N, C-alpha and C positions, 0 to 999 in steps of 0.2 A: 543491884550490886553497887556498892559504893567504892570509890577509890580515893586515895589520898596522894598528894604530891609530896615527894621528899626533896623538892628543889625550891630554891628561893625564886623570886620573880625574874632573876637574871638567868635561870636555868642551872644554877650551881647546886649540886647535891648538898643536903644538910645531914651530916653523919649522925647527929643526935636523933633526928627523926627516923632515919633508916634503922637505927637500933631499936626503936620503939615499935612493938607489934601493932599498935593502933594505926600506924602509918604504913603498914605492910600492903603491898600490891599483890599479895599472894592469891587473892580471890580470882577465879577464872573470869576471863572477859567473855561477854556475850554480845550479840547484836539483837536488838528487838525491832521487829517490824510490826507496827500496829496500824489499824485504820478501820474504816467502815467496810461493811460487807460489799463485795464486788469492786473494791478499789485497786486490786491487783497485787496484794501482799504476797501471795504464794508465787505468782509469776516473777515478781521482783527477786524473791529468795532463790528460786530456781535459776534465774539469770545470773545471780551472784555466784552460783556454784560453777559457772563456766570460767570464772576468774579466780576463785578462792576455794580451798578445801573446806567445805561447810557441810553440816548436817542440820536438818530442820527439826525443830521441836514444835509441834502444833499447840497453839494456845487458844483454840476455839472450843468453847464448852459443849458444843453439839457435835463437832467433828471428831471428838475423842471416842464417840460411841460407834460400835459396829452398825452397819446399815445406814440408812438415811443419806446415802451418798449424793443423790440428786438434790434432795431437799436442802442439804447443808452445803452444797457446792464443793464437795471434796475434790481435790486434784486427782484425776484418774491415774493409775499406775503408768500408763503410756505417756502421760504429760509430765511425770515426775523426772524424766530424763536421767534415771539412775541415781538421783540425789536421795540419800537416806532420809526418810521421814519417820519421826517418832511420835507416839501418842496420836496417831491418825487412824481412827477406826479400830482401836485395840481394846476398848472397854465394853463390856456387855451392857446393853441398854437396861438390864435388870439391876444394875449396880449404880448407886449414887457415887459420882466422882466429884468431890468437893474441891474448893480452891486449895485447901491444905493437901489433899491427895495430889493435885497437880504440882504444887510446890515440891513435895517430897519426891515425886517421880522426876520432875524436871532437874532437881539438884543432882540426883543420881545419874541422869542422862548427861548433864553438863560435864560432870566429872569423867564419865566414860568417853565422851566425845573429845574433850581436851586431852585425855590420855593418848588418843590416837593422833594428836597434833592437828585436829580439825577445829573449826570455829563453830560453836553452837549458835544457831539463829532461831530465835523465838518468833514465831509467826502466828498472829491471830488478833482477833478483835475483842476478846473477853478480858476487859480491863481488870476485873477482880482476880483473874488468874495471874496476870502479869504483876499486879500490885502485891499479891501474896508472895511472889518470887523475889521481887526487888526490895520490899520493905523489910527493914531490920527489926521492926516492931511487931510484926504479925507472926503468929504461929510458932513461937519459940519452942 
């Protein structure tokens, strides 16, 4: 997700830029936590929830599927500490879930989460999922 500044280097707003939709900050803000398997991404996100109203969107290409909980190191329900997790074990393993599918689902979830005044936190290590979400050139 890109953002544009409508201020000059001294922090003074530029009204001409604010009128231009290209410079709009209307896109929802998200936090992305990426890293290698076992690096503590999920734990960090759950810990953040003790300080901020967040909801987690899983961005691991194997954890989206039902089952395989131990194999994919899914966070068990009791360790989620009541933090809402989305796209975690919700897709049938009989269905292909592509980066475009992730992007479409994540955008819908981001909109729903921000409508509740919560911060969406994308957590995972599948780089092509996250790239599909943040790139303005892919999957238009």
